[in-house]
Structures are given as C-alpha cells and as structure tokens.
C-alpha positions, 0 to 999 in steps of 0.5 A: 771123312774128317775129323779133328785127329792127326794121322797116326803117329806112334806105335807102342809097345809093353815090354818087361825090360824096358832098357832091356827093350831098347837094347833089342831095338836098336840092334835090330831095328836100328831106330835111335837114341831113346829118350827115357823117361824113368816112372812117368809123371802122370796125374788125374789117373783114372781107370775105366773111370776111377782113381787110380795110380799109374807107375810106368816108364816109358822109351821113346824114339823116331823111326821115319815119320812114326814114333816107337813107344816101349811101356814098362809098367811098375805097378800092379794096378789095373790099366791099359796096359794091363788091361793087354798083356798081363805081367810078364808076357809082352807085344803092341799095345796102341797106335797113338792120334793128336786130336785138337778137340780131346773131349769130342774124340772121346765122346766119339769113341764111347758112341761106338762101343769103345770106352775109355779105358785109361785116362790122366795128364802129363803137364797141360796135355791130358791123353786117353786110351781108348779100348779099341779092341774090339774094333781094331784089334788094339787100344788106342791113345788120343793126345791133345794137341799142346806145343808142349808135346809137340816141343818134346816129339820135335826133340826127339825126332830132330836128334833120330833124324841126325843120330850117327850111333852116338849115346843110344840112350838118354833120359828125359 
C-alpha cells in the first residue's frame, strides 16, 4: 500500500504547563534541547469547518528518529486539543506525518470517516489534525511537505544530535 505520506515523524502530548513539562522530559527521558514556540502564529484556522482562533505554545525536541512535541493550549476555545483533553488534563494526543498531497490526504481520511478536526497554516505550510480516534485511539496530524518546515525540523534534529546538556530550553 503506497500513499503520499512519510512515516511517523512525531509524537505529541497535551500538557498543562509547557515549561514544567519540558523540565520533566529533560529529567526523565533525557531528551533535549527543547525549542519553544510561544503563542504560535497560526493563520486560516478552522475548527470542524468553521473559522476559529487557536492560541497555544509548543516545545519541540528530537528523540532519535522521532520528534517529541509538547503543546499547551492557552485559550478555552474548542480545538482538536480540547476534543481529546479538557482543560486541566494532559496526555498523548497525536502522531504526525508529512505529505506531498495535503488535500488528497484529508479527502482520504474523510472518506474513511475520519474528519478534519482543526486545520490551519504556519507560513507556507498547511497542517490538519484528523480525528482518527475511532480507528487509532488518537488524532493524526498531517503536515504539508515544505522546505520551510523541513529546515526547522532539521535545525531541531541537528541541535539534539550534538546536544551536550547545555542550554536545555531555547526559543524559536
């Protein structure tokens, strides 16, 4: 079976306090450094097809071939994050795949009864959280294959590969 997606590139978790969660990951899993994106600038946000606002911060680190993402939603607005964890709860949220045919991937999931929960754009890269909970037990994030996101992910992976324990928290 072939498709337009890469393999799994990321595992993401919803957290209540981003910096506390980063410190827990640093101490327990020894994964780092983490790159924090405070109040990520997301454009063209849709939640279940309707215009929405999404206010969250994220922290990213590389753990071997898998990227770890920690997400703290600041707003109380509906989102793919709140669909899984109400405010005050935290845990595993999604896996992520990159695709070279974003629209086809969303259509394929919709045809398999996995609707798009939230979608938007970071600069030139579109992303969507597909509600695959009924089939997989978690959300699946689909991101558009763009040089901009690959460059950012490479910067994080390179920093983690050569990390000596110094500067465990960095900001993008």
